TIRO-2110 file (N, C-alpha, C; in Angstrom, 1 decimal):
// TIRO-2110
-15.8, -4.4, 8.2, N, 1, A
-14.6, -4.6, 7.5, CA, 1, A
-15.0, -5.0, 6.0, C, 1, A
-14.1, -4.6, 5.1, N, 2, A
-14.3, -4.8, 3.7, CA, 2, A
-14.3, -6.3, 3.4, C, 2, A
-15.0, -6.8, 2.4, N, 3, A
-14.9, -8.2, 2.1, CA, 3, A
-13.6, -8.6, 1.6, C, 3, A
-13.0, -9.6, 2.5, N, 4, A
-11.5, -10.1, 2.1, CA, 4, A
-11.5, -10.8, 0.8, C, 4, A
-10.5, -10.4, 0.1, N, 5, A
-10.1, -11.3, -1.1, CA, 5, A
-8.8, -12.0, -0.7, C, 5, A
-8.9, -13.5, -0.8, N, 6, A
-7.8, -14.2, -0.3, CA, 6, A
-7.3, -15.2, -1.4, C, 6, A
-6.1, -15.3, -1.4, N, 7, A
-5.4, -16.4, -2.2, CA, 7, A
-4.6, -17.3, -1.4, C, 7, A
-4.8, -18.6, -1.5, N, 8, A
-4.0, -19.7, -0.8, CA, 8, A
-3.2, -20.4, -1.8, C, 8, A
-1.9, -20.4, -1.7, N, 9, A
-1.0, -21.2, -2.6, CA, 9, A
-0.7, -22.4, -1.7, C, 9, A
-0.8, -23.5, -2.5, N, 10, A
-0.6, -24.9, -1.7, CA, 10, A
0.2, -25.8, -2.7, C, 10, A
0.8, -26.8, -2.3, N, 11, A
1.6, -27.9, -3.0, CA, 11, A
0.7, -29.2, -3.0, C, 11, A
-0.2, -29.4, -4.0, N, 12, A
-0.9, -30.5, -4.1, CA, 12, A
-1.6, -31.0, -2.8, C, 12, A
-1.4, -32.3, -2.4, N, 13, A
-2.1, -32.8, -1.2, CA, 13, A
-1.1, -33.0, -0.1, C, 13, A
0.0, -32.2, -0.1, N, 14, A
0.9, -32.4, 1.0, CA, 14, A
0.1, -32.2, 2.3, C, 14, A
0.7, -32.8, 3.5, N, 15, A
0.0, -32.6, 4.8, CA, 15, A
-0.3, -31.1, 5.2, C, 15, A
0.7, -30.3, 5.0, N, 16, A
0.6, -28.9, 5.4, CA, 16, A
-0.4, -28.2, 4.5, C, 16, A
-0.5, -28.6, 3.1, N, 17, A
-1.4, -27.8, 2.3, CA, 17, A
-2.9, -28.3, 2.7, C, 17, A
-3.0, -29.6, 3.0, N, 18, A
-4.4, -30.1, 3.3, CA, 18, A
-5.0, -29.4, 4.7, C, 18, A
-3.9, -29.2, 5.5, N, 19, A
-4.3, -28.6, 6.9, CA, 19, A
-4.6, -27.2, 6.6, C, 19, A
-3.9, -26.4, 5.8, N, 20, A
-4.1, -25.2, 5.5, CA, 20, A
-5.5, -25.0, 4.9, C, 20, A
-5.7, -25.7, 3.8, N, 21, A
-7.1, -25.6, 3.2, CA, 21, A
-8.2, -25.9, 4.3, C, 21, A
-8.0, -26.9, 5.0, N, 22, A
-9.1, -27.3, 6.1, CA, 22, A
-9.3, -26.1, 7.0, C, 22, A
-8.1, -25.5, 7.5, N, 23, A
-8.2, -24.4, 8.5, CA, 23, A
-8.9, -23.3, 7.9, C, 23, A
-8.4, -22.7, 6.6, N, 24, A
-8.9, -21.6, 6.0, CA, 24, A
-10.5, -21.8, 5.6, C, 24, A
-10.9, -23.0, 5.2, N, 25, A
-12.2, -23.2, 5.0, CA, 25, A
-13.1, -23.1, 6.2, C, 25, A
-12.6, -23.6, 7.4, N, 26, A
-13.2, -23.4, 8.6, CA, 26, A
-13.4, -22.1, 9.0, C, 26, A
-12.3, -21.3, 8.9, N, 27, A
-12.4, -19.7, 9.2, CA, 27, A
-13.4, -19.1, 8.2, C, 27, A
-13.4, -19.3, 7.0, N, 28, A
-14.2, -18.7, 6.1, CA, 28, A
-15.7, -18.9, 6.4, C, 28, A
-16.0, -20.2, 6.8, N, 29, A
-17.3, -20.7, 7.2, CA, 29, A
-17.7, -20.1, 8.4, C, 29, A
-17.0, -20.3, 9.5, N, 30, A
-17.3, -19.7, 10.8, CA, 30, A
-17.2, -18.4, 11.1, C, 30, A
-16.0, -17.7, 10.5, N, 31, A
-15.7, -16.3, 11.0, CA, 31, A
-16.1, -15.3, 9.9, C, 31, A
-16.0, -15.7, 8.6, N, 32, A
-16.2, -14.7, 7.6, CA, 32, A
-17.7, -14.9, 7.1, C, 32, A
-18.3, -16.0, 7.4, N, 33, A
-19.7, -16.3, 7.1, CA, 33, A
-20.1, -15.7, 5.7, C, 33, A
-19.3, -16.4, 4.6, N, 34, A
-19.6, -16.1, 3.2, CA, 34, A
-19.2, -14.7, 2.7, C, 34, A
-18.9, -13.9, 3.5, N, 35, A
-18.4, -12.6, 3.0, CA, 35, A
-16.8, -12.6, 2.7, C, 35, A
-16.5, -13.3, 1.7, N, 36, A
-15.2, -13.3, 1.2, CA, 36, A
-14.9, -13.9, -0.1, C, 36, A
-13.9, -13.7, -0.8, N, 37, A
-13.5, -14.4, -2.0, CA, 37, A
-12.2, -15.3, -1.9, C, 37, A
-12.3, -16.5, -2.1, N, 38, A
-11.1, -17.4, -1.8, CA, 38, A
-10.7, -18.0, -3.1, C, 38, A
-9.4, -18.0, -3.5, N, 39, A
-8.9, -18.6, -4.6, CA, 39, A
-7.8, -19.6, -4.0, C, 39, A
-7.9, -20.9, -4.3, N, 40, A
-6.8, -21.9, -3.9, CA, 40, A
-6.0, -22.2, -5.2, C, 40, A
-4.8, -21.9, -5.2, N, 41, A
-3.9, -22.1, -6.2, CA, 41, A
-2.8, -23.2, -5.9, C, 41, A
-2.9, -24.4, -6.7, N, 42, A
-1.9, -25.3, -6.5, CA, 42, A
-0.8, -25.1, -7.3, C, 42, A
0.6, -25.0, -6.8, N, 43, A
1.5, -24.7, -7.6, CA, 43, A
2.1, -25.8, -8.5, C, 43, A
1.7, -26.9, -8.2, N, 44, A
1.9, -28.1, -9.2, CA, 44, A
1.2, -27.9, -10.4, C, 44, A
0.0, -27.3, -10.3, N, 45, A
-0.9, -27.2, -11.5, CA, 45, A
-0.8, -25.9, -12.1, C, 45, A
-0.3, -24.9, -11.5, N, 46, A
-0.1, -23.4, -11.9, CA, 46, A
1.2, -22.9, -11.5, C, 46, A
2.3, -23.4, -11.8, N, 47, A
3.5, -22.8, -11.3, CA, 47, A
3.8, -21.4, -11.7, C, 47, A
3.2, -20.9, -12.8, N, 48, A
3.4, -19.7, -13.3, CA, 48, A
2.7, -18.5, -12.2, C, 48, A
1.7, -19.0, -11.8, N, 49, A
1.0, -17.9, -10.8, CA, 49, A
1.7, -17.8, -9.6, C, 49, A
2.5, -19.0, -9.1, N, 50, A
3.2, -19.0, -7.9, CA, 50, A
4.5, -18.0, -8.1, C, 50, A
5.0, -18.2, -9.3, N, 51, A
6.2, -17.3, -9.7, CA, 51, A
5.9, -15.8, -9.8, C, 51, A
4.8, -15.6, -10.4, N, 52, A
4.2, -14.2, -10.6, CA, 52, A
4.0, -13.5, -9.2, C, 52, A
3.4, -14.3, -8.2, N, 53, A
3.1, -13.8, -6.9, CA, 53, A
4.5, -13.9, -6.0, C, 53, A
5.5, -14.4, -6.5, N, 54, A
6.7, -14.4, -5.6, CA, 54, A
6.7, -15.4, -4.5, C, 54, A
6.0, -16.5, -4.6, N, 55, A
6.0, -17.4, -3.6, CA, 55, A
7.2, -18.2, -3.4, C, 55, A
7.6, -18.1, -2.1, N, 56, A
8.9, -18.8, -1.7, CA, 56, A
8.8, -20.0, -0.9, C, 56, A
7.6, -20.1, -0.3, N, 57, A
7.3, -21.2, 0.7, CA, 57, A
5.8, -21.5, 0.6, C, 57, A
5.4, -22.8, 0.9, N, 58, A
4.1, -23.3, 0.9, CA, 58, A
3.7, -23.9, 2.2, C, 58, A
2.5, -23.7, 2.7, N, 59, A
1.5, -22.9, 2.2, CA, 59, A
1.7, -21.3, 2.4, C, 59, A
1.1, -20.5, 1.5, N, 60, A
1.2, -19.0, 1.7, CA, 60, A
-0.2, -18.5, 1.4, C, 60, A
-0.7, -17.8, 2.4, N, 61, A
-2.0, -17.2, 2.4, CA, 61, A
-1.9, -15.7, 2.1, C, 61, A
-2.4, -15.2, 1.2, N, 62, A
-2.3, -13.8, 0.7, CA, 62, A
-3.6, -13.0, 0.9, C, 62, A
-3.8, -12.1, 1.7, N, 63, A
-5.0, -11.2, 1.7, CA, 63, A
-4.8, -10.0, 0.8, C, 63, A
-5.4, -10.1, -0.5, N, 64, A
-5.3, -9.1, -1.5, CA, 64, A
-6.0, -8.0, -1.1, C, 64, A
-7.2, -7.9, -0.5, N, 65, A
-8.0, -6.9, -0.2, CA, 65, A
-8.6, -7.3, 1.3, C, 65, A
-8.8, -6.2, 2.1, N, 66, A
-8.4, -4.8, 1.9, CA, 66, A
-6.8, -4.6, 2.0, C, 66, A
-6.5, -3.6, 1.5, N, 67, A
-5.0, -3.1, 1.6, CA, 67, A
-4.7, -2.7, 2.8, C, 67, A
-3.5, -2.7, 3.3, N, 68, A
-2.5, -3.4, 2.6, CA, 68, A
-2.5, -4.9, 2.4, C, 68, A
-1.9, -5.3, 1.4, N, 69, A
-1.7, -6.9, 1.1, CA, 69, A
-0.9, -7.4, 2.3, C, 69, A
-1.4, -8.5, 2.7, N, 70, A
-0.6, -9.3, 3.9, CA, 70, A
-0.3, -10.6, 3.4, C, 70, A
0.7, -11.2, 4.0, N, 71, A
1.0, -12.5, 3.6, CA, 71, A
1.3, -13.4, 4.9, C, 71, A
0.7, -14.7, 5.0, N, 72, A
1.0, -15.6, 6.0, CA, 72, A
1.8, -16.8, 5.3, C, 72, A
2.9, -17.0, 5.8, N, 73, A
3.8, -17.9, 5.1, CA, 73, A
4.0, -19.2, 6.2, C, 73, A
3.8, -20.4, 5.7, N, 74, A
4.3, -21.5, 6.5, CA, 74, A
2.8, -22.0, 7.0, C, 74, A
3.1, -22.9, 8.0, N, 75, A
1.9, -23.7, 8.6, CA, 75, A
0.8, -22.7, 9.1, C, 75, A
-0.4, -23.0, 8.7, N, 76, A
-1.5, -22.2, 9.0, CA, 76, A
-2.5, -23.0, 10.0, C, 76, A
-1.8, -23.6, 11.0, N, 77, A
-2.6, -24.5, 11.8, CA, 77, A
-3.0, -23.8, 13.1, C, 77, A
-2.7, -22.6, 13.5, N, 78, A
-3.0, -21.9, 14.7, CA, 78, A
-4.1, -20.9, 14.2, C, 78, A
-5.4, -21.1, 14.6, N, 79, A
-6.4, -20.2, 14.1, CA, 79, A
-6.3, -18.7, 14.5, C, 79, A
-5.9, -18.5, 15.8, N, 80, A
-5.8, -17.1, 16.1, CA, 80, A
-4.6, -16.3, 15.2, C, 80, A
-3.5, -17.1, 14.9, N, 81, A
-2.5, -16.5, 13.9, CA, 81, A
-3.2, -16.3, 12.7, C, 81, A
-3.9, -17.1, 12.1, N, 82, A
-4.5, -16.8, 10.8, CA, 82, A
-5.5, -15.6, 10.9, C, 82, A
-6.3, -15.6, 12.0, N, 83, A
-7.4, -14.5, 12.1, CA, 83, A
-6.7, -13.1, 12.3, C, 83, A
-5.5, -13.1, 13.0, N, 84, A
-4.8, -12.0, 13.2, CA, 84, A
-4.1, -11.4, 12.0, C, 84, A
-3.6, -12.4, 11.1, N, 85, A
-3.0, -12.2, 9.8, CA, 85, A
-3.9, -11.6, 9.0, C, 85, A
-5.2, -12.0, 8.9, N, 86, A
-6.3, -11.5, 8.1, CA, 86, A
-6.9, -10.3, 8.7, C, 86, A
-6.4, -9.7, 9.8, N, 87, A
-6.9, -8.6, 10.4, CA, 87, A
-8.3, -8.7, 11.0, C, 87, A
-8.7, -9.9, 11.5, N, 88, A
-10.0, -10.1, 12.0, CA, 88, A
-9.9, -10.0, 13.5, C, 88, A
-8.7, -10.2, 14.2, N, 89, A
-8.6, -10.1, 15.6, CA, 89, A
-7.3, -9.2, 15.8, C, 89, A
-7.3, -8.6, 17.1, N, 90, A
-6.1, -7.9, 17.5, CA, 90, A
-5.2, -8.8, 18.1, C, 90, A
-3.9, -8.5, 17.8, N, 91, A
-2.8, -9.3, 18.4, CA, 91, A
-2.3, -8.6, 19.6, C, 91, A
-2.2, -9.3, 20.7, N, 92, A
-1.8, -8.7, 21.9, CA, 92, A
-0.4, -9.0, 22.4, C, 92, A
0.3, -9.7, 21.5, N, 93, A
1.7, -10.2, 21.8, CA, 93, A
2.7, -9.2, 21.3, C, 93, A
END
């Protein structure tokens, strides 16, 4: 698999944002083992980036590479959902 390029849009230290950051950091450490690029964008600090990306809900995880770009929107608390969205496991549902 190509090295994933990820962007995570969060809203400060909100509970769902903190949970998403924790989940994604765990996945990056355990499953991607350092072969990724991750950018965390706080919409409070950089609202223009959120607008440019068309962010409508927080948290939003965007896999920029490999193409096609994919987005996971909302709670990122279920590891298999995040892994499937990143294309790291097959979905059987």
